[in-house]
Backbone as CSV, one residue per row, in Angstrom:
resi,resn,N_x,N_y,N_z,CA_x,CA_y,CA_z,C_x,C_y,C_z
1,MET,0.825,-1.175,0.000,0.000,0.000,0.000,0.871,1.240,0.000
2,TRP,0.326,2.275,-0.592,0.993,3.568,-0.591,0.041,4.598,0.005
3,ASP,0.537,5.362,0.977,-0.242,6.449,1.541,-0.153,7.652,0.618
4,LEU,-1.270,8.291,0.403,-1.305,9.519,-0.387,-1.208,10.705,0.557
5,ALA,-0.453,11.694,0.185,-0.228,12.865,1.045,-1.526,13.619,1.325
6,ILE,-2.496,13.544,0.438,-3.707,14.334,0.607,-4.786,13.648,1.443
7,TRP,-4.844,12.306,1.486,-5.886,11.680,2.304,-5.910,10.163,2.285
8,GLY,-5.980,9.537,1.176,-6.264,8.107,1.119,-5.048,7.223,0.964
9,ARG,-5.307,6.070,0.408,-4.279,5.070,0.151,-4.541,4.415,-1.187
10,ILE,-3.481,3.921,-1.785,-3.604,3.091,-2.975,-3.131,1.696,-2.591
11,ALA,-3.935,0.702,-2.919,-3.596,-0.687,-2.613,-3.521,-1.475,-3.922
12,VAL,-2.665,-2.468,-3.967,-2.564,-3.363,-5.117,-3.170,-4.692,-4.711
13,GLN,-4.064,-5.190,-5.544,-4.719,-6.472,-5.278,-4.336,-7.433,-6.397
14,ARG,-3.782,-8.585,-6.036,-3.419,-9.585,-7.047,-4.664,-10.347,-7.486
15,LEU,-4.753,-10.551,-8.761,-5.824,-11.337,-9.355,-5.192,-12.484,-10.129
16,ASN,-5.982,-13.470,-10.511,-5.437,-14.618,-11.237,-4.717,-14.203,-12.517
17,ALA,-5.294,-13.275,-13.250,-4.724,-12.901,-14.542,-4.038,-11.541,-14.525
18,GLY,-3.791,-10.976,-13.356,-3.150,-9.671,-13.321,-3.239,-9.032,-11.960
19,ALA,-3.378,-7.714,-11.967,-3.441,-6.976,-10.719,-4.436,-5.830,-10.870
20,SER,-4.889,-5.333,-9.738,-5.838,-4.224,-9.707,-5.341,-3.185,-8.715
21,LEU,-5.416,-1.907,-9.090,-5.112,-0.825,-8.168,-6.419,-0.374,-7.543
22,VAL,-6.438,-0.245,-6.216,-7.640,0.141,-5.495,-7.350,1.430,-4.742
23,LEU,-8.157,2.447,-4.976,-8.027,3.715,-4.273,-8.961,3.685,-3.076
24,LEU,-8.388,3.821,-1.877,-9.173,3.788,-0.651,-9.497,5.198,-0.193
25,SER,-10.726,5.410,0.243,-11.142,6.729,0.721,-10.390,7.085,1.998
26,GLN,-10.480,8.340,2.391,-9.806,8.781,3.612,-10.289,7.991,4.819
27,GLN,-11.591,7.761,4.934,-12.144,7.036,6.080,-11.609,5.606,6.134
28,VAL,-11.623,4.911,5.021,-11.123,3.534,4.981,-9.615,3.513,5.215
29,ALA,-8.889,4.449,4.617,-7.438,4.523,4.801,-7.095,4.770,6.266
30,ASP,-7.829,5.679,6.924,-7.586,5.935,8.346,-7.842,4.690,9.183
31,LEU,-8.900,3.951,8.857,-9.205,2.710,9.575,-8.079,1.700,9.387
32,GLU,-7.596,1.542,8.162,-6.504,0.599,7.906,-5.216,1.020,8.613
33,ARG,-4.938,2.323,8.636,-3.752,2.797,9.355,-3.843,2.464,10.839
34,GLU,-5.025,2.644,11.416,-5.222,2.330,12.835,-5.070,0.828,13.078
35,GLU,-5.604,-0.003,12.190,-5.434,-1.450,12.314,-3.965,-1.834,12.212
36,ASP,-3.229,-1.191,11.306,-1.784,-1.443,11.191,-1.082,-1.075,12.494
37,ARG,-1.441,0.090,13.046,-0.813,0.564,14.277,-1.081,-0.395,15.436
38,LEU,-2.285,-0.970,15.483,-2.665,-1.886,16.566,-2.266,-3.337,16.278
39,ALA,-1.665,-3.587,15.127,-1.238,-4.932,14.712,-2.410,-5.906,14.663
40,VAL,-3.548,-5.438,14.115,-4.724,-6.293,13.950,-4.466,-7.242,12.784
41,ASP,-4.779,-8.524,12.970,-4.563,-9.547,11.948,-5.417,-9.227,10.713
42,PRO,-4.817,-9.042,9.542,-5.592,-8.715,8.345,-6.460,-9.871,7.853
43,ASP,-6.224,-11.095,8.339,-7.001,-12.257,7.913,-8.187,-12.548,8.818
44,ARG,-8.439,-11.685,9.802,-9.552,-11.928,10.709,-10.874,-11.805,9.953
45,VAL,-11.919,-12.427,10.505,-13.254,-12.343,9.922,-14.157,-11.713,10.971
46,PRO,-14.399,-10.383,10.900,-15.193,-9.703,11.918,-16.575,-10.309,12.077
47,GLY,-17.014,-10.428,13.329,-18.354,-10.918,13.633,-18.481,-12.417,13.729
48,THR,-17.384,-13.165,13.547,-17.472,-14.628,13.589,-16.872,-15.219,14.863
49,GLY,-16.347,-14.353,15.720,-15.671,-14.855,16.911,-14.212,-15.172,16.662
50,HIS,-13.739,-14.917,15.439,-12.349,-15.185,15.051,-11.651,-13.882,14.664
51,GLU,-11.973,-12.820,15.383,-11.432,-11.511,15.050,-9.940,-11.404,15.324
52,GLY,-9.425,-12.239,16.192,-7.997,-12.219,16.478,-7.561,-11.025,17.306
53,LEU,-8.495,-10.429,18.040,-8.128,-9.285,18.862,-7.866,-9.721,20.282
């Protein structure tokens, strides 16, 4: 991921036949930054009891 100086983030998502660039809004980017800071497991499944928190 790359943080944008103005607000959001750009993420690269691998696909079977290539890749996709995803532009994240400021709200989503801020949430992801906070999860990174708290070392939240990115593979967790919220609401299933397996959040990993």
